[in-house]
Residue, then its C-alpha position, 0 to 999 in steps of 0.5 A: r415768239g410770233m404766238a398768238p396769245g391765247p385764253v390764258q395768255t390774253a388774261m396774263l397778259r392784261t396783268v401785266l399793263s396795270l403792273p409799274g416798274d419791271q414787274p411786266k419784262t418779267l410777267s411777260l417771260i412767264t407768259v411765253e413759256l406758259g404757251g410753249v413746248g417741251k419739258q422746260a416750259r413745263a417746270e417753269s409753268r409749275l412756279l406760275p402760282f407763286f406769282f399770281s399770289l403775288f401780282s394779285l395783290a398789284n392787281g387789286v384783288t379782293n382780301p384772299n381770306e374773304v369767302f366769296c361763297s358756300v358749297p354744299g358737300r358732293l360726298s357727304l350723305l343726305s342726313s349728314t351734308s356739310k358746307y364748305k367755305v370757299t375763299v378769294g385765294e381758293v378761287q383764284r388758284r382754281l383760275s390760275p395754273p395748273e388748272c386754269l378753269n373756265a366759266s363753266l367748270l367753276g360754275g359747276v365747281l360752285r355749284r352755279a352751272k345750273s343758274k340762268n346766266g349763271g357765265r356771265c353772272l360769275r364772270e360779272r362777281l369776279e370782276k368785283i373783287g378784280l379777278n378775270l375770267p374770259a369768255g371761251r377760255r380754256k381750261a388747262a388740266n385734264v378733269t378728274l372727279l377730284t376737279s369736283l372738289v373743293e379745296g374743303e372737302a379735299v382735306h376731309l376726304a384726306r382726313d378721313f382716308g388717312y384715319v381709315c388707314e391707320t385704324e382699319f388698313p390690316a398690315k398684322a394680317a398681312a405681314e403674318y402671311l408673307c412671313r409665312q410665305h417666306s419662313d425659310p430660316t436660312e432667309l431670315h437674316t437677308r429678308k430682315n435685312m430688306l425690311l430694315a432698309t425698306k424702312q428707310i427708305c420710307k421713312e426718308f419719302a414720308d419725310l420728303i412729303a411731311q415738309d411740303r408747304s403747299p399753300l392751302g386754305n388760309s395758309r402761307p406757311s414758310l417754306i422748307l424745300e428748294p423751290g424747285v422741288q417744291s414748286c413741284l409739290t405745289h403743282f401736286s397739290l393743287i391739281t388733287h385741291g390739298f388732298g394729295g399730300p396728306a393722301i400719300c401720307a397716309a397710304l405711306t403709314a399703313f406700308q409703314n405699319y405692315l412694314v414694323e408688323s413684318l419685323k415683328g413677325l420676323d423677330k417671333m420666327f428668330m425666338n422660336s428657331t433658337g428655342n427649339g435649340h438649333t439653327a439651321g446648321d444644326s439641323k443638317a447636322s443631326e440628320k447626317e448622325v442620325k443618317h450614319r448611325k443607321 
């Protein structure tokens, strides 16, 4: 389409030359879409990680499950520093869309940024396992704090966050506080229906996230969701290195616990109102009787 190939496109075009049959035509279309503009190009580019995994086999990439290096964790305390194994597959994911890390950023992630000739040595080592990292390449995604994490530490962080949300989030205290703010007996039925509807919507969304089958570590689970939805979830997972999905599930669990405690609080309020022997309507009638007697 008359577009000059950029660093990312150049790397992909080199892959095209090494593929047999009709595959070059397919990948060249993807290359153009990656350099295009508009919502369609951005949406279609999210499918690229699937194609990179497929074409790596034809391009002579080393076994994706092979350990490339071990990296010390960034979030551990000095007394309990953990090391996380980084596989060839993970390095390939960091070089592929949506991140497309350059030598400088990848060296920082792998803790090789301060070594002498670190960028050149890293490129040479990547070439030995069949991964191409052109010099002067520009990153594709914005750098966040999550960019510095390898998948092992991101998953570890998500697991700890989930544990804290499950055990320490004050769901009961929050529910009791808000129930006291909405204690009008005439609104109890309406509020209970609202909570039940919210609980159902929350469950539907949590079930959707639970069906995410984004590639992570050495796992390659079979897809459950439609490709269009799964590709978007995969994009999010790749940007967060496996932290995003579990973190959202953890937050949803905390919110669901709040909803459960809120429903329990409303049930107690119902019991108290009926235990007093009258409803809101009965109390109004008794007030009228008192006035009439006066």
